[in-house]
C-alpha positions in Angstrom: 161.7 176.6 68.4 159.9 179.9 68.0 159.1 182.0 71.0 155.1 183.9 70.2 153.8 186.3 73.0 150.3 186.0 71.5 149.2 190.1 72.7 145.3 190.5 72.2 143.7 194.3 72.0 141.6 194.6 69.1 137.9 194.0 69.7 136.9 192.6 66.9 135.8 188.2 66.8 137.2 187.2 63.7 141.1 188.3 64.6 140.3 186.8 67.7 139.5 183.7 66.6 142.8 184.1 64.0 144.4 184.6 67.3 143.7 181.8 69.1 143.9 179.6 66.0 147.4 180.8 64.7 148.9 180.4 68.0 147.1 176.5 69.4 147.8 175.5 65.8 152.0 177.3 66.4 151.6 175.0 69.4 150.9 171.6 68.2 154.5 172.5 66.3 156.4 173.1 68.7 156.7 176.1 69.3 156.5 178.3 73.0 152.9 180.1 73.2 152.3 182.8 75.4 148.4 184.1 75.1 147.3 187.4 77.0 144.2 189.5 76.7 144.4 192.7 77.4 141.8 195.9 77.4 139.6 196.7 74.7 139.8 192.8 73.8 139.2 191.4 77.5 136.2 193.2 77.9 134.7 192.9 74.4 135.1 189.3 74.6 133.7 189.1 78.1 130.7 190.0 76.8 130.8 187.2 73.9 130.9 184.0 74.9 131.5 182.5 72.1 135.2 183.4 72.3 135.5 182.8 75.8 134.4 179.3 74.7 136.7 179.0 71.7 139.6 179.6 74.0 138.3 177.4 76.4 138.9 174.5 73.9 142.4 175.3 73.5 143.2 176.1 76.6 145.6 172.9 77.4 147.8 174.5 74.2 147.8 177.5 74.4 146.3 179.1 78.2 145.3 182.0 77.6 145.7 184.5 80.3 143.8 188.0 80.8 144.9 191.9 82.8 143.2 191.0 86.5 143.0 194.3 87.1 140.8 195.5 84.1 138.6 192.6 84.5 137.5 194.0 88.1 138.0 197.2 86.7 135.1 196.1 84.7 133.9 193.7 86.7 133.9 190.5 84.4 136.2 188.3 86.8 133.4 185.4 86.8 133.2 185.5 82.8 136.7 184.3 83.2 136.7 181.9 85.5 138.0 178.4 84.8 138.2 179.5 81.4 141.7 182.0 81.6 143.9 182.9 84.3 144.1 186.3 85.1 147.3 187.7 86.7 149.0 191.3 86.3 149.6 191.5 83.1 152.8 194.2 82.9 154.5 191.7 84.7 153.3 189.0 83.0 154.8 190.9 79.8 157.7 191.8 80.9 158.7 188.6 82.1 157.9 187.0 78.6 160.5 190.3 76.9 163.1 189.0 79.0 162.3 185.0 77.9 163.2 186.1 73.9 159.1 186.1 73.5 158.4 188.0 69.8 155.9 189.9 70.7 152.7 189.7 68.4 149.9 192.1 68.9 146.4 191.8 67.1 
């Protein structure tokens, strides 16, 4: 079983959708998956409700997260309410590395 950490920084709809679909399929196959939206991707997703909805559809599988500090800075916390968990990204990334996850940046 692989341990994959999807680190989404792209502000591109196709790339974000690819990451959502690929990560949810890998989870279905039994891989351990973590999914973090960060930086430019976070702001972009907040502006595109269809991306939030696509993550909401698979949230039980991939449990998508976003950086609380970016959300607060851009005043977009409410856009992610009940869709993405907000948390300190640096700690989340460090813990994943310590636990042996391979980082996949998109």
